[in-house]
N, C-alpha and C positions, 0 to 999 in steps of 0.2 A: 959030524957037522955042526957048528955053531948056529943054532936057530934063532939066537937073539941078535945076530948082527943085522944091521939095517932096519931092525924093526923096534920102534920105541914100546917099552914097556907100559902097561897101564898104570896110571897115576904118577909117572915119574915128573911129570910137569905140575906146578901148582899156579892156578889162576885165582886172583881176588876179584870178588863180585860184591857190588853194593846193591842195597835194595832199600825201597823207601816204603814205609806205611804212611799214607798221606790221608789224615783224618779230617773230615769236616763233620763235627759234632760227634755223633756217634757211628759214623759211617766211615768206611775206609775204601779207597778206590783199588781194584784189581783189574788185571788184564784177564779178560776171558777168550779162549779159543776153543772153537767147536772141533772136535776130533771123532773119528768113527768109533772110538771106545767111551766117548762122553766128554763134557766139557772139563776143560783143564784151566786153571787159574794161576796166575803168577803176579808177584808185586812188581810194580815198575823199578826198573833198575838194570844193570849190566855189568859187564867187566870193566875193571880198572886198568887204564892203559899202563905201559911202562913208565915208571917214574912219576906217575900221576897221583897227586894228593886224593885221600879217601873223598873229603867233602868236595873237591873239584870235581871227582868222577860223579858224584852223587849231583852236584849242580847241572853238569853236562848231561847225564841221563834224564833227568826230569824234564830239562829243557827239550831234549830231542823227542821224547816220548809223550809227555803231557802238554808241552809248551808251558811249562810252569817255570817261572822265575823264582828260584829259592829265596830271593830278598822279600818275597810277598809271603812268606811262611814263617812259622816260628823257627828257630834254630834247630838244626838235626841233633836228636838225642840217640845215640847208640843203646839200642835195646837187646839185640840178641846177636850171638855169633853160631853160625852152624858149619860144620866140616862135612864134605861130601866126598865120597869115593864111590861113585856109582858106574856101572857099566852102561854104555849105551850104544845104541847102532851107529854104524857109520865105519869108513875105512881107516880113520885115525884113532889111535889109543886115547881113552879118556883121560882128562886131567883130573887131578884133584882139585876141588874148589872150596875157597873159604868165603862164606857169606857173611857180610857185615850188614846187619839190618838195623835201619835207622827209622825214627817215627818223627813227623812234623804235623803241624796243624795249619789249616787254611781257613779262611773266612768264606761264607757262601757267594759272596761277589766274585771272588777269585776262582771258586769251583766252577762258577757259570761260564768262565771264559776258557776252561780248559779244553784240550782235544778230547775227542769221543772215540777215536780209532787210532790204533797203532799199526805201523807197518814195519814188519820184523823181516830184514834181509837174510834168506836162507844160503847156506854154503853153495848151493847150486845156483844162485843168483835170482831164484824165484822170490816173491815176497809172500810172507803169510800175515793176514789181518788179525789184529786182535781188538776187541771192543772193551773200552773202559768201563766198567760197571761199579756202580756206588753200593756196597753192602753193609748192613749192620755188623759191626766187627765180632758181635757175640754169635753170629752165625756162621763163623767161616770154619768151625772144626769139621763140618759135614761136607767140605769141598776139597777136591783133587787140587792141592796148593803147594806151588813151588816158589821158595823152599818151604819146607814142610814145617810151617811155624803155627798153624791152623789152631792147635789145641792151646799153645801157650797164649796166643793172641785172643783167643775167645775166653780165656780164662781170668783176662784182666779184669778188675772190678770197675774201671772206667777207663776212657780214652787217655787219662793222664796219668793213670796209677803206675806206680814202679812196676818195671817188667820182671823183677825176681832174678833169678840165675839167668845170667847172661848166656851161658852155653846152652844151646838147644841139643837134644839128642842127634847123633850123626846121621847123615844119610848114607845108607849102604845098599848093597843089592839086596838084602834081606829086609830092609824097611822103607824101600822106595822103589817104585816101578815107573819106567818112562812111559807116558801115553802118547 
């Protein structure tokens, strides 16, 4: 009997995801979600639609989540790329994800007008709330952060410093755990 028939193999699909480090001086905004195992943080962003340009996807995600008009920020700078092949709970086979992580800067007056809560629709139709929190970028290495860029971000000598090696270590079942 062929057990592979009708079942999708893990990582047989690839999704592209954009994320954005939104800086205001030395602080960066993260989405904090409270989970039974502790707080989990992520950078604003999401999946790129079929045929969608990366910057257009970034513009859409920032508008949807933060209520941020990208025209009120510096032009997005690609900082890092992270490859992800991590098993996750659920009935569907996990996709491979390629994360394109950008950096922008905004002024304090723009920051004051941004959303403070993000509403993330779950596959079952429920909505999970996340709180936007501003943290000093040098402190993020101690956070459970997705994608796993905390060490690279915290190591920057300044918010405008070159990111260095664009390729971050891969996320795998050995290096990352869903919370």
